[in-house]
C-alpha positions in Angstrom: 109.6 148.4 84.0 108.3 146.3 87.0 104.8 147.9 87.3 103.4 146.3 84.0 104.8 143.0 85.2 103.2 143.2 88.7 100.0 144.1 87.2 100.0 141.0 85.1 101.0 138.8 88.1 98.1 140.4 90.1 95.8 139.7 87.1 96.9 136.1 87.1 96.4 135.9 90.9 93.1 137.4 90.9 91.9 135.1 88.1 93.2 132.0 90.1 91.3 133.3 93.0 88.0 133.6 91.0 88.3 130.1 89.7 89.1 128.5 93.0 86.2 130.2 94.8 83.6 127.5 95.8 80.3 127.2 98.0 82.5 125.5 100.6 85.1 128.2 100.8 85.3 130.0 104.2 84.8 133.7 103.5 85.7 135.0 106.9 89.1 135.1 108.3 90.4 132.9 111.1 94.1 132.8 112.1 96.4 130.2 113.8 96.4 132.7 116.8 92.7 132.3 116.9 93.3 128.8 117.4 95.9 129.0 120.0 93.6 131.3 122.1 90.5 129.2 121.6 92.6 125.8 122.8 94.3 127.4 125.8 90.7 128.5 126.9 89.4 125.0 126.2 92.3 123.5 128.4 91.3 125.9 131.2 87.6 125.0 131.1 88.4 121.3 130.8 91.0 121.1 133.3 90.9 124.1 135.8 91.9 121.8 138.6 95.5 121.6 137.0 95.6 124.9 135.0 94.2 126.8 138.0 94.1 125.0 141.1 90.5 125.5 141.5 87.1 125.0 140.0 86.0 127.0 136.8 83.8 130.1 137.3 80.4 130.5 135.6 81.8 133.8 134.1 84.7 131.8 132.4 82.3 129.4 131.0 80.2 132.5 129.6 83.4 133.8 128.0 84.4 130.4 126.5 80.7 130.5 125.2 81.3 133.4 123.3 84.8 132.5 121.9 83.4 129.3 120.8 80.3 130.8 118.9 82.4 133.2 117.1 84.6 130.7 115.8 81.8 128.5 114.7 80.3 131.6 113.0 83.7 132.0 111.2 83.9 128.1 110.1 80.5 127.0 109.3 80.0 125.7 105.8 76.1 126.3 105.6 73.6 128.8 106.9 71.6 125.6 107.8 73.8 124.9 110.5 71.7 125.5 113.8 72.0 128.5 116.0 71.8 126.0 119.0 75.2 124.2 117.8 77.1 126.5 120.5 75.3 125.1 123.1 75.0 121.4 122.1 78.7 121.4 121.8 79.3 123.0 125.3 76.7 120.4 126.1 79.3 117.5 125.5 82.3 119.0 127.6 81.2 117.2 130.9 81.5 114.1 129.1 84.5 114.9 127.3 86.1 115.8 130.8 85.2 112.7 132.3 86.9 110.7 129.2 89.9 112.9 129.5 90.2 112.1 133.0 90.2 108.4 132.3 93.0 109.1 129.7 95.0 110.8 132.2 94.5 108.0 134.7 95.4 105.3 132.1 98.5 107.2 131.3 99.7 107.5 134.9 98.8 104.0 135.5 100.7 102.6 132.5 103.6 104.7 132.3 106.1 104.0 134.9 107.8 107.3 134.2 104.9 109.3 135.3 105.1 111.0 138.8 101.7 112.5 138.8 98.4 113.1 137.2 99.4 116.8 137.0 102.5 115.9 134.9 100.3 113.9 132.6 97.6 116.7 132.2 99.8 119.5 131.8 102.9 118.1 129.9 102.3 115.0 128.0 102.1 115.4 124.2 99.6 112.3 124.1 97.3 113.4 126.2 97.1 117.1 124.8 96.5 115.3 121.2 93.5 113.3 122.9 92.0 115.9 124.6 92.2 118.3 121.6 90.7 115.0 119.5 87.7 114.6 122.0 86.3 118.0 121.3 87.2 118.2 117.3 85.4 114.8 117.0 82.0 116.4 118.3 82.5 119.2 116.0 83.1 116.9 113.2 80.0 115.0 114.0 78.0 118.2 113.9 79.3 119.1 110.7 82.0 121.6 111.6 84.8 119.9 109.3 86.7 122.9 108.8 87.0 123.8 112.4 87.7 120.4 113.4 90.7 120.3 111.2 92.3 123.4 112.1 92.2 122.2 115.9 93.4 118.8 114.8 96.2 120.0 112.4 97.0 122.7 115.1 97.8 119.6 117.7 99.6 117.7 114.8 102.1 120.5 114.4 102.6 120.6 118.3 102.7 117.1 119.2 103.8 115.2 115.9 100.5 113.0 116.6 98.2 113.2 113.7 94.6 112.1 114.5 92.0 112.8 112.1 88.7 114.3 114.0 86.6 111.9 112.2 88.0 108.9 114.3 86.3 107.1 116.9 88.5 106.8 120.4 87.0 105.0 123.3 87.8 105.5 127.1 91.1 105.2 128.9 93.3 105.7 125.8 97.0 106.2 126.2 99.5 107.4 123.6 103.1 107.2 124.8 105.7 109.3 123.4 103.4 109.8 120.4 105.7 111.5 117.5 104.8 109.7 114.1 101.4 108.4 115.0 98.9 108.4 112.2 95.1 107.5 112.8 93.0 107.8 110.2 89.3 109.1 109.6 87.5 106.2 110.1 89.6 104.4 112.6 87.7 102.7 115.5 89.4 102.3 118.8 88.2 100.5 121.8 88.6 101.0 125.5 91.8 100.7 127.3 94.2 101.0 123.8 97.5 102.1 124.2 99.4 103.0 121.2 103.2 103.9 120.9 105.1 106.1 118.7 105.5 106.1 115.0 102.3 103.5 114.8 100.0 103.8 111.5 96.3 103.3 111.5 95.6 103.5 107.8 94.3 103.0 104.8 95.2 100.2 102.4 93.5 101.0 99.2 90.4 103.2 98.0 87.5 102.5 96.3 87.1 104.0 92.9 84.1 105.0 90.8 83.7 104.2 87.0 85.8 107.3 86.2 88.5 106.4 88.6 88.0 108.9 91.2 88.0 108.4 94.9 84.7 107.5 96.5 84.6 109.4 99.8 82.6 108.3 102.8 83.4 104.8 103.0 85.2 103.1 105.9 89.2 102.2 104.9 90.7 102.3 108.2 91.0 99.4 110.9 89.3 98.8 113.9 91.4 98.2 117.2 89.0 96.6 119.9 89.3 96.7 123.6 92.6 96.4 125.4 95.1 96.3 122.7 98.4 97.4 122.8 100.1 98.4 119.6 104.1 98.9 119.9 106.4 101.1 118.2 106.4 101.3 114.4 103.6 99.0 113.7 101.5 99.4 110.7 97.8 98.3 110.7 95.7 99.1 107.2 92.1 98.5 105.8 88.7 99.1 106.4 88.0 95.4 106.9 91.0 94.7 109.3 90.1 94.3 113.1 92.4 93.4 115.9 90.8 91.4 118.2 90.5 92.8 122.0 93.3 91.7 124.4 96.0 91.3 121.6 99.4 92.6 121.5 101.1 93.9 118.2 104.6 93.9 118.3 106.8 96.8 117.2 107.5 97.2 113.2 104.3 94.7 112.4 102.8 95.1 109.1 99.1 94.1 109.2 96.4 94.2 106.4 94.4 91.3 107.8 92.4 90.9 110.8 93.8 89.3 114.2 91.9 87.1 116.5 91.3 88.1 120.2 94.2 87.4 122.6 96.6 87.1 119.5 100.5 88.1 119.8 101.8 89.6 116.7 105.5 89.7 116.2 107.5 91.0 113.1 110.6 88.5 112.7 113.9 89.9 111.9 117.5 89.2 112.4 120.4 91.2 113.9 123.8 90.8 112.8 126.5 91.8 114.8 130.1 92.0 113.4 133.0 92.3 115.6 136.5 93.4 114.7 138.8 90.9 114.0 142.2 90.5 115.6 144.7 91.8 113.3 
């Protein structure tokens, strides 16, 4: 009795697969463990002084190149993507390392709980999320959208920090605590910016075509200029929203319009405390 039912279920699943296959479907297989292995090796290449307490060897870099090339092959969208992409991305790592070192320094300076650079580099979830983002952003710019998203979503699941690989982030970026942070695809963040937990840098609305379909590729997330601090729970929305440099955005603030440089934004609310009455 069960076999005819199973055959019918199989036929329906097969039909669904054939319907959903598109030219952008990744035909080859990549597993979560491949992403974990890649990111572990990436950390060792990027920060060997903290992981190994020594410099990286040439052979370790060669091994990482092979691993990177294999995953690029598995996750490319088009055969038109260049074979030179592996070396192009590898060539970005010295610059990424300099930026991540500045991120580590920023966290150590700004967080009174930080006891050492090693502690920041190895244990801080915000630093992990930034480190992954700086690499995934380079992949995104080269058109490896699937690979970049695999990395960012693994980081999201590990840290609770959701940074789209398309977001542009400047130097000395510090995420404190980090849980619940969302940074959208077209967000632009300047240098020396600090963001606390549960901050959203998101879209306010979407442009649509005549048929009501969302138009992709347009700016829809805010710009955060240099030296801005955004405290916990703040929400900043919209592609035309600019937070001027040297501003402070208080906790739980809700912004859909621009703020001039050197501004302080405070969300007003009233605490009511009820004391027990004497009987």
